[in-house]
KEBAFI-979557 format. One record per residue: x, y, z of N, C-alpha, C, O, CB in turn; residue in three letters. Coordinates in Angstrom, 2 decimals, m for minus. Glycine has a CB too. Example, Ala and Ser with C-alpha at 12.3 -4.5 7.8 and 13.67 -1.06 7.14 Angstrom:
residues 2
[rec [13.19, m5.69, 7.80], [12.30, m4.50, 7.80], [13.20, m3.30, 7.80], [14.24, m3.32, 8.46], [11.31, m4.47, 9.05], 'ALA']
[rec [12.85, m2.25, 7.08], [13.67, m1.06, 7.14], [12.90, 0.03, 7.87], [13.41, 1.14, 8.04], [14.08, m0.60, 5.72], 'SER']
END
This chain:
residues 80
[rec [75.72, 101.26, 92.72], [77.05, 101.51, 93.25], [77.83, 100.20, 93.37], [79.03, 100.17, 93.11], [76.98, 102.21, 94.60], 'UNK']
[rec [77.16, 99.13, 93.77], [77.82, 97.84, 93.92], [78.29, 97.32, 92.56], [79.38, 96.75, 92.45], [76.89, 96.83, 94.59], 'UNK']
[rec [77.47, 97.52, 91.54], [77.85, 97.04, 90.21], [79.05, 97.83, 89.67], [79.92, 97.26, 89.01], [76.66, 97.17, 89.23], 'UNK']
[rec [79.09, 99.11, 89.96], [80.22, 99.93, 89.52], [81.51, 99.47, 90.20], [82.55, 99.37, 89.55], [79.96, 101.42, 89.83], 'UNK']
[rec [81.44, 99.21, 91.49], [82.60, 98.71, 92.22], [83.05, 97.37, 91.68], [84.25, 97.14, 91.51], [82.28, 98.60, 93.71], 'UNK']
[rec [82.12, 96.48, 91.40], [82.44, 95.18, 90.85], [83.09, 95.31, 89.47], [84.05, 94.61, 89.16], [81.18, 94.31, 90.77], 'UNK']
[rec [82.56, 96.20, 88.65], [83.11, 96.41, 87.30], [84.52, 96.98, 87.37], [85.41, 96.55, 86.64], [82.20, 97.34, 86.49], 'UNK']
[rec [84.73, 97.95, 88.24], [86.07, 98.55, 88.39], [87.08, 97.53, 88.94], [88.25, 97.53, 88.54], [86.01, 99.78, 89.31], 'UNK']
[rec [86.64, 96.69, 89.84], [87.51, 95.65, 90.37], [87.90, 94.66, 89.28], [89.05, 94.25, 89.19], [86.83, 94.91, 91.53], 'UNK']
[rec [86.94, 94.29, 88.45], [87.21, 93.37, 87.35], [88.20, 93.97, 86.36], [89.10, 93.28, 85.89], [85.91, 92.98, 86.63], 'UNK']
[rec [88.04, 95.24, 86.05], [88.96, 95.92, 85.13], [90.36, 96.00, 85.73], [91.35, 95.77, 85.03], [88.44, 97.34, 84.79], 'UNK']
[rec [90.45, 96.31, 87.01], [91.75, 96.40, 87.67], [92.45, 95.04, 87.70], [93.65, 94.96, 87.44], [91.59, 96.93, 89.10], 'UNK']
[rec [91.71, 93.98, 88.00], [92.31, 92.64, 88.02], [92.77, 92.22, 86.63], [93.83, 91.60, 86.49], [91.30, 91.62, 88.55], 'UNK']
[rec [92.00, 92.56, 85.60], [92.40, 92.24, 84.24], [93.67, 93.00, 83.86], [94.56, 92.43, 83.23], [91.26, 92.58, 83.25], 'UNK']
[rec [93.76, 94.26, 84.24], [94.93, 95.06, 83.91], [96.18, 94.51, 84.59], [97.25, 94.45, 83.98], [94.71, 96.53, 84.32], 'UNK']
[rec [96.06, 94.12, 85.84], [97.21, 93.58, 86.57], [97.61, 92.23, 86.02], [98.80, 91.94, 85.90], [96.88, 93.46, 88.07], 'UNK']
[rec [96.66, 91.40, 85.68], [96.99, 90.05, 85.19], [97.54, 90.07, 83.78], [98.20, 89.11, 83.37], [95.77, 89.17, 85.26], 'UNK']
[rec [97.28, 91.11, 83.01], [97.77, 91.15, 81.63], [99.16, 91.77, 81.53], [99.76, 91.74, 80.46], [96.81, 91.93, 80.76], 'UNK']
[rec [99.70, 92.32, 82.61], [101.05, 92.87, 82.59], [102.06, 91.73, 82.58], [101.89, 90.75, 83.31], [101.29, 93.80, 83.81], 'UNK']
[rec [103.09, 91.83, 81.75], [104.09, 90.77, 81.74], [104.92, 90.81, 83.02], [105.30, 91.87, 83.50], [105.00, 90.90, 80.51], 'UNK']
[rec [105.20, 89.63, 83.55], [106.03, 89.55, 84.74], [107.48, 89.64, 84.31], [107.89, 89.00, 83.34], [105.76, 88.23, 85.53], 'UNK']
[rec [108.25, 90.43, 85.02], [109.67, 90.57, 84.69], [110.46, 89.73, 85.69], [110.69, 90.14, 86.83], [110.12, 92.08, 84.72], 'UNK']
[rec [110.87, 88.59, 85.23], [111.68, 87.71, 86.06], [113.14, 87.96, 85.69], [113.50, 87.91, 84.52], [111.29, 86.21, 85.87], 'UNK']
[rec [113.94, 88.22, 86.67], [115.29, 88.68, 86.41], [116.22, 88.18, 87.51], [116.15, 88.65, 88.65], [115.34, 90.22, 86.30], 'UNK']
[rec [117.08, 87.23, 87.18], [118.00, 86.66, 88.16], [119.44, 86.77, 87.69], [119.72, 86.79, 86.49], [117.64, 85.21, 88.44], 'UNK']
[rec [120.35, 86.85, 88.66], [121.78, 86.83, 88.40], [122.43, 85.86, 89.37], [121.90, 85.60, 90.46], [122.41, 88.25, 88.52], 'UNK']
[rec [123.57, 85.33, 88.97], [124.39, 84.54, 89.89], [125.52, 85.47, 90.33], [126.26, 86.00, 89.51], [124.95, 83.20, 89.21], 'UNK']
[rec [125.63, 85.65, 91.64], [126.69, 86.52, 92.16], [127.62, 85.73, 93.06], [127.22, 84.76, 93.71], [126.08, 87.71, 92.93], 'UNK']
[rec [128.87, 86.15, 93.09], [129.90, 85.53, 93.93], [130.37, 86.57, 94.92], [130.91, 87.61, 94.54], [131.10, 84.97, 93.08], 'UNK']
[rec [130.16, 86.27, 96.21], [130.62, 87.17, 97.27], [132.13, 87.05, 97.40], [132.72, 86.07, 96.94], [129.92, 86.85, 98.62], 'UNK']
[rec [132.75, 88.03, 98.01], [134.20, 88.01, 98.20], [134.67, 86.80, 99.02], [135.83, 86.40, 98.91], [134.65, 89.28, 98.89], 'UNK']
[rec [133.79, 86.23, 99.81], [134.13, 85.05, 100.60], [134.22, 83.79, 99.75], [134.75, 82.78, 100.20], [133.10, 84.84, 101.69], 'UNK']
[rec [133.71, 83.85, 98.50], [133.70, 82.69, 97.63], [132.34, 82.03, 97.53], [132.12, 81.18, 96.67], [134.70, 81.69, 98.10], 'UNK']
[rec [131.43, 82.41, 98.39], [130.07, 81.88, 98.37], [129.30, 82.48, 97.21], [129.37, 83.69, 96.98], [129.35, 82.16, 99.71], 'UNK']
[rec [128.57, 81.66, 96.47], [127.75, 82.13, 95.35], [126.27, 81.93, 95.65], [125.89, 81.01, 96.38], [128.13, 81.40, 94.04], 'UNK']
[rec [125.46, 82.79, 95.09], [124.02, 82.66, 95.27], [123.30, 83.28, 94.07], [123.89, 84.00, 93.28], [123.56, 83.34, 96.58], 'UNK']
[rec [122.03, 82.96, 93.98], [121.18, 83.53, 92.94], [120.53, 84.78, 93.51], [119.90, 84.74, 94.57], [120.10, 82.50, 92.44], 'UNK']
[rec [120.69, 85.90, 92.80], [120.12, 87.17, 93.24], [118.89, 87.47, 92.41], [118.95, 87.47, 91.18], [121.17, 88.33, 93.13], 'UNK']
[rec [117.78, 87.72, 93.06], [116.52, 88.02, 92.39], [116.37, 89.53, 92.28], [116.19, 90.22, 93.29], [115.32, 87.40, 93.16], 'UNK']
[rec [116.43, 90.06, 91.06], [116.31, 91.50, 90.85], [114.87, 91.97, 90.92], [114.62, 93.17, 90.97], [116.90, 91.88, 89.51], 'UNK']
[rec [113.91, 91.05, 90.94], [112.50, 91.42, 91.03], [112.12, 91.85, 92.45], [111.14, 92.57, 92.64], [111.61, 90.26, 90.57], 'UNK']
[rec [112.87, 91.40, 93.43], [112.61, 91.78, 94.83], [113.18, 93.19, 95.03], [114.34, 93.43, 94.72], [113.25, 90.75, 95.84], 'UNK']
[rec [112.39, 94.11, 95.54], [112.86, 95.49, 95.65], [113.83, 95.73, 96.81], [113.53, 96.49, 97.73], [111.67, 96.41, 95.81], 'UNK']
[rec [114.96, 95.09, 96.74], [116.01, 95.32, 97.73], [117.22, 95.90, 97.02], [117.51, 95.51, 95.88], [116.38, 94.00, 98.49], 'UNK']
[rec [117.93, 96.80, 97.65], [119.10, 97.37, 96.99], [120.24, 96.36, 96.94], [120.41, 95.54, 97.85], [119.55, 98.64, 97.72], 'UNK']
[rec [121.01, 96.43, 95.89], [122.19, 95.58, 95.79], [123.22, 96.05, 96.80], [123.30, 97.25, 97.09], [122.76, 95.59, 94.35], 'UNK']
[rec [124.01, 95.14, 97.33], [125.09, 95.55, 98.23], [126.15, 96.33, 97.44], [126.11, 96.35, 96.21], [125.72, 94.32, 98.93], 'UNK']
[rec [127.09, 96.95, 98.13], [128.14, 97.69, 97.43], [128.89, 96.79, 96.44], [129.10, 95.60, 96.70], [129.13, 98.29, 98.44], 'UNK']
[rec [129.29, 97.37, 95.31], [129.90, 96.58, 94.24], [131.22, 95.94, 94.62], [131.63, 94.96, 93.99], [130.12, 97.45, 93.04], 'UNK']
[rec [131.90, 96.44, 95.63], [133.17, 95.84, 96.01], [133.01, 94.60, 96.88], [134.00, 94.01, 97.29], [134.02, 96.86, 96.74], 'UNK']
[rec [131.77, 94.19, 97.16], [131.53, 93.02, 97.99], [131.15, 91.78, 97.19], [131.13, 90.68, 97.74], [130.46, 93.31, 98.97], 'UNK']
[rec [130.84, 91.93, 95.90], [130.44, 90.78, 95.10], [130.81, 91.01, 93.64], [131.11, 92.13, 93.22], [128.93, 90.51, 95.25], 'UNK']
[rec [130.76, 89.91, 92.87], [130.99, 89.96, 91.43], [129.87, 89.18, 90.76], [129.52, 88.08, 91.21], [132.40, 89.38, 91.04], 'UNK']
[rec [129.31, 89.72, 89.70], [128.28, 89.00, 88.94], [128.98, 88.00, 88.03], [129.93, 88.34, 87.33], [127.39, 89.99, 88.11], 'UNK']
[rec [128.50, 86.76, 88.04], [129.08, 85.70, 87.22], [128.23, 85.52, 85.97], [127.41, 84.60, 85.90], [129.19, 84.36, 88.01], 'UNK']
[rec [128.40, 86.37, 85.00], [127.67, 86.23, 83.76], [126.52, 87.20, 83.66], [126.39, 88.12, 84.47], [127.16, 84.83, 83.62], 'UNK']
[rec [125.67, 87.00, 82.65], [124.56, 87.92, 82.39], [123.38, 87.65, 83.32], [123.40, 86.72, 84.12], [124.11, 87.82, 80.94], 'UNK']
[rec [122.36, 88.47, 83.19], [121.10, 88.21, 83.91], [120.35, 87.11, 83.18], [120.44, 86.98, 81.96], [120.23, 89.51, 84.01], 'UNK']
[rec [119.60, 86.33, 83.93], [118.85, 85.21, 83.37], [117.36, 85.49, 83.46], [116.89, 86.15, 84.38], [119.20, 83.90, 84.10], 'UNK']
[rec [116.63, 84.98, 82.48], [115.18, 85.21, 82.42], [114.44, 84.28, 83.37], [113.47, 84.69, 84.00], [114.67, 85.03, 80.99], 'UNK']
[rec [114.89, 83.03, 83.47], [114.20, 82.07, 84.33], [115.09, 81.65, 85.49], [116.32, 81.73, 85.42], [113.75, 80.84, 83.52], 'UNK']
[rec [114.45, 81.20, 86.55], [115.19, 80.72, 87.70], [115.98, 79.46, 87.33], [117.09, 79.25, 87.83], [114.24, 80.43, 88.88], 'UNK']
[rec [115.41, 78.63, 86.47], [116.10, 77.41, 86.04], [117.41, 77.70, 85.35], [118.40, 77.00, 85.58], [115.21, 76.61, 85.12], 'UNK']
[rec [117.45, 78.74, 84.50], [118.69, 79.13, 83.85], [119.72, 79.60, 84.87], [120.90, 79.24, 84.79], [118.43, 80.23, 82.81], 'UNK']
[rec [119.28, 80.38, 85.83], [120.19, 80.88, 86.87], [120.70, 79.72, 87.73], [121.87, 79.70, 88.11], [119.49, 81.93, 87.75], 'UNK']
[rec [119.82, 78.78, 88.04], [120.23, 77.63, 88.85], [121.25, 76.78, 88.09], [122.21, 76.28, 88.68], [119.00, 76.78, 89.24], 'UNK']
[rec [121.04, 76.60, 86.78], [122.00, 75.86, 85.97], [123.36, 76.55, 85.94], [124.39, 75.88, 86.01], [121.48, 75.70, 84.56], 'UNK']
[rec [123.36, 77.88, 85.84], [124.62, 78.63, 85.85], [125.31, 78.51, 87.20], [126.53, 78.39, 87.27], [124.37, 80.11, 85.52], 'UNK']
[rec [124.53, 78.53, 88.27], [125.11, 78.36, 89.61], [125.71, 76.97, 89.74], [126.80, 76.81, 90.30], [124.05, 78.59, 90.70], 'UNK']
[rec [125.01, 75.96, 89.26], [125.50, 74.59, 89.31], [126.81, 74.45, 88.54], [127.74, 73.81, 89.02], [124.45, 73.62, 88.77], 'UNK']
[rec [126.88, 75.03, 87.34], [128.11, 74.98, 86.54], [129.25, 75.70, 87.24], [130.39, 75.24, 87.20], [127.88, 75.59, 85.15], 'UNK']
[rec [128.97, 76.83, 87.89], [130.00, 77.58, 88.60], [130.54, 76.76, 89.78], [131.73, 76.81, 90.07], [129.44, 78.93, 89.10], 'UNK']
[rec [129.67, 76.01, 90.45], [130.13, 75.16, 91.55], [130.95, 74.01, 91.02], [131.99, 73.66, 91.59], [128.93, 74.63, 92.37], 'UNK']
[rec [130.51, 73.39, 89.91], [131.25, 72.27, 89.33], [132.63, 72.67, 88.82], [133.57, 71.89, 88.91], [130.46, 71.67, 88.21], 'UNK']
[rec [132.74, 73.88, 88.28], [134.04, 74.35, 87.78], [134.88, 75.00, 88.87], [135.96, 75.53, 88.61], [133.84, 75.33, 86.63], 'UNK']
[rec [134.36, 74.96, 90.08], [135.02, 75.53, 91.26], [135.23, 77.03, 91.19], [136.15, 77.58, 91.80], [136.35, 74.86, 91.46], 'UNK']
[rec [134.37, 77.70, 90.43], [134.38, 79.16, 90.44], [133.74, 79.68, 91.73], [133.94, 80.83, 92.12], [133.64, 79.71, 89.21], 'UNK']
[rec [132.96, 78.81, 92.37], [132.30, 79.12, 93.64], [132.70, 78.12, 94.69], [132.87, 76.93, 94.41], [130.78, 79.15, 93.47], 'UNK']
[rec [132.85, 78.60, 95.89], [133.14, 77.71, 97.01], [131.84, 77.27, 97.68], [130.76, 77.78, 97.37], [134.06, 78.41, 98.02], 'UNK']
[rec [131.97, 76.35, 98.59], [130.87, 75.81, 99.39], [129.93, 75.04, 98.52], [128.93, 74.50, 99.01], [130.11, 76.91, 100.11], 'UNK']
END
């Protein structure tokens, strides 16, 4: 029984580790002018659409999203 449990645990860990991670970020601008990086991988609902605007497409890596946020701040598309 112990060997069966160990084997099933190993199979489950392999299955979980072989799944591709879906990293998905957006840069959003709130109506106040404040911008932030929104992580779509976190299971939280988006706020109502009339409270924010997405600044561009979704990004695959956090670095890409951070670069877009930095450019938005430099071009004064975002406040603060």
